[in-house]
Phi, psi and omega in degrees: 000134183282138177272134180269137178239144177243151176223157181218142179279128181294129179288348182266311185247347178085005180279138178276121183240157174297138185226123180258015176060038174250156182291336183259015176293137182240156178294141181284343182260309185254356177065017175274162179294136179285330180224082183297329179295319178295325177296316179296319179295321178296320178293319179295320178295321178297316179295319180293325180291333181274347178288142177293145180284126181282144176269071186301105175057022174265139180294138183279134176247113183263148178294341180276352178291148178289167182297321179293316179295320178298318179299314178297320179294323176295322177296315180296317180297321176298320176296320178297316180292323177295318177299316179297321179294320179294317179296319179296321178297315180296321176298318178297316182297315179297318179295318181293322180287331181285336184280000000 
């Protein structure tokens, strides 16, 4: 079976280098990044992955809450998530019908 090879022209020196389609691939001649935009995107994704996930408008459930209060908060949170799911469905429906 033949192995497929890819190459990419370096945006800095114009030399064609072997390219494995990774963000950190470098030119074989000048050692610059072959795809600096992909490197920036990979760094942005890494930074976004390390950010804490915000509890966007979800009611906070604390471990110090009593069992009855936690139960009520779980019910409210379920209602919030159901509302968000219904809104997302309607947005999808309007978008699909508009196209």
